[in-house]
C-alpha positions as a printed Julia matrix, in Angstrom:
187×3 Matrix{Float64}:
 -31.49   -9.15   73.5
 -28.58   -6.75   73.24
 -25.03   -7.91   73.23
 -22.48   -5.89   75.15
 -19.13   -5.55   73.45
 -16.34   -7.33   75.25
 -13.28   -5.2    75.99
 -10.1    -6.36   74.21
  -8.37   -6.76   77.58
 -10.93   -9.32   78.61
 -10.5   -11.26   75.39
  -6.73  -11.24   75.79
  -7.05  -12.32   79.43
  -9.34  -15.19   78.46
  -6.95  -16.3    75.73
  -3.9   -15.9    77.98
  -5.55  -17.91   80.74
  -5.89  -20.65   78.15
  -2.14  -20.56   77.58
  -2.0   -18.2    74.58
   1.39  -16.52   74.93
   0.65  -14.02   72.15
  -2.41  -12.81   74.04
  -0.32  -12.41   77.17
   2.31  -10.54   75.14
  -0.44   -8.1    74.09
  -1.36   -7.59   77.75
   2.29   -6.98   78.59
   2.69   -4.48   75.76
  -0.45   -2.65   76.78
   0.54   -2.42   80.46
   4.35   -2.36   80.54
   4.68    1.44   80.59
   2.28    1.81   83.53
   3.87   -1.07   85.44
   7.36    0.33   84.94
   6.26    3.86   85.86
   4.63    2.66   89.07
   7.69    0.56   89.89
  10.02    3.54   89.44
   7.86    5.64   91.69
   7.76    2.96   94.35
  11.42    1.92   94.43
  13.17    5.11   93.21
  15.71    3.14   91.21
  15.41    2.67   87.44
  17.36   -0.6    87.38
  15.42   -2.06   90.29
  12.2    -0.86   88.63
  13.11   -2.87   85.52
  13.56   -5.94   87.71
  10.26   -5.25   89.48
   8.43   -4.83   86.17
   9.91   -8.0    84.73
   9.12  -10.02   87.85
   5.62   -8.54   87.91
   4.88   -9.99   84.48
   6.45  -13.35   85.38
   4.3   -13.51   88.51
   1.23  -12.45   86.51
   1.8   -15.19   83.94
   2.14  -17.8    86.68
  -0.9   -16.53   88.6
  -3.1   -15.89   85.57
  -5.12  -19.1    86.05
  -6.12  -17.72   89.47
  -7.23  -14.33   88.12
 -10.99  -14.27   88.78
 -11.73  -11.03   86.96
 -13.33   -9.37   90.0
 -11.31   -6.26   89.13
  -9.78   -4.99   85.93
  -6.68   -6.8    84.74
  -4.68   -3.59   85.12
  -5.74   -3.27   88.77
  -4.72   -6.86   89.42
  -1.4    -6.19   87.68
  -0.87   -3.06   89.81
  -1.39   -5.14   92.93
   1.26   -7.58   91.75
   3.56   -4.63   90.97
   3.08   -3.16   94.45
   3.74   -6.52   96.12
   6.79   -7.14   93.95
   8.14   -3.65   94.61
   7.56   -4.17   98.31
   9.56   -7.4    98.23
  12.39   -5.88   96.19
  12.49   -2.73   98.29
  12.86   -4.86  101.41
  15.74   -6.76   99.83
  17.31   -3.49   98.71
  17.18   -2.01  102.2
  18.92   -5.08  103.59
  21.68   -4.87  100.99
  22.11   -1.18  100.2
  20.37    2.14  100.52
  18.94    4.08   97.62
  20.99    7.15   96.9
  19.06   10.32   96.22
  21.83   11.26   93.78
  20.36    8.58   91.51
  17.25   10.72   90.84
  18.67   12.32   87.65
  19.67    8.88   86.35
  16.18    7.59   87.18
  14.67   10.49   85.26
  16.88    9.83   82.23
  16.16    6.11   82.24
  12.44    6.68   82.73
  12.29    9.16   79.86
  13.93    6.53   77.67
  11.12    4.08   78.53
   8.34    6.62   78.88
   9.21   10.02   77.39
   7.73   13.01   79.15
   5.48   11.05   81.48
   7.39   11.35   84.74
   9.14   14.7    84.44
   6.94   16.34   87.01
   7.54   13.64   89.62
  11.19   12.88   89.05
  12.44   16.44   89.32
  11.73   16.46   93.01
  13.63   18.75   95.27
  16.4    16.75   96.89
  14.91   17.09  100.38
  11.55   15.74   99.23
  13.21   12.8    97.52
  15.17   12.0   100.66
  12.04   12.31  102.78
  10.09    9.96  100.5
  12.93    7.45  100.56
  12.96    7.52  104.35
   9.3     6.5   104.6
   8.45    2.89  105.23
   7.49    0.9   102.15
   3.83    0.94  103.26
   3.78    4.69  103.68
   5.67    5.41  100.48
   3.3     3.23   98.46
   0.21    4.98   99.78
   1.71    8.43   99.16
   2.78    7.49   95.63
  -0.56    5.91   94.77
  -2.59    8.83   96.15
  -0.48   11.93   95.58
   1.42   10.94   92.44
  -0.85    8.44   90.69
  -4.07   10.15   91.83
  -5.83    7.04   93.06
  -8.81    7.25   95.39
  -8.68    5.88   98.93
 -10.96    3.02   97.92
  -8.78    2.11   94.93
  -5.7     2.09   97.15
  -7.52   -0.04   99.7
  -8.53   -2.54   97.05
  -5.04   -2.67   95.58
  -3.32   -3.15   98.94
  -6.06   -5.43  100.26
  -6.8    -3.19  103.24
  -9.84   -1.23  104.33
 -10.49    2.27  103.04
 -10.06    3.52  106.6
  -6.66    1.86  106.83
  -5.62    3.49  103.55
  -6.65    6.89  104.9
  -4.79    6.32  108.17
  -1.61    5.21  106.36
  -1.78    8.26  104.1
  -2.37   10.6   107.04
   0.59    9.13  108.96
   2.83    9.24  105.9
   1.99   12.87  105.2
   2.53   13.75  108.86
   5.92   12.02  108.72
   6.8    13.93  105.53
   5.82   17.24  107.15
   8.07   16.42  110.11
  10.96   15.46  107.85
  10.53   18.56  105.71
   9.79   21.07  108.5
  13.25   22.61  108.47
  13.75   22.62  104.71
  14.21   26.02  103.08
  12.19   25.81   99.86
């Protein structure tokens, strides 16, 4: 009988589910950069992304007893991040609009948290940044997950709890909308 090694994540998840705060702290430390990076890409505001990341981990701690382990912990955490970003983005739209002029500040703040990781995505031409910000939250999330994060359609579908076909349709519509918004831009 061969024993398969258990991944450290799984051990930390098991311990955290049992109430071990140090184990959960290890999970947070291991995933905080990815959660923050995804949040920045989804909400385009470094301060809001910090709030999203913090709330993501609070929600994860509270929901940890319900984590079944059907997917990787990081995938489950990404789903919480997307849902939290969605909620915060909706609140933000009701209260104020993101200003594309904040992109340099986002880049600076992101580099402070995650040096060098987002340079290629945060130095977007102004028109592209405006176009992305004008997409609905659903469309923006699919575009970010596919075209920036490099996720497959099936991974996006699993994360957003939709079918693979629905993920493809959302991406197609979002890209079509971006093409329309960017049609007159002189690159």
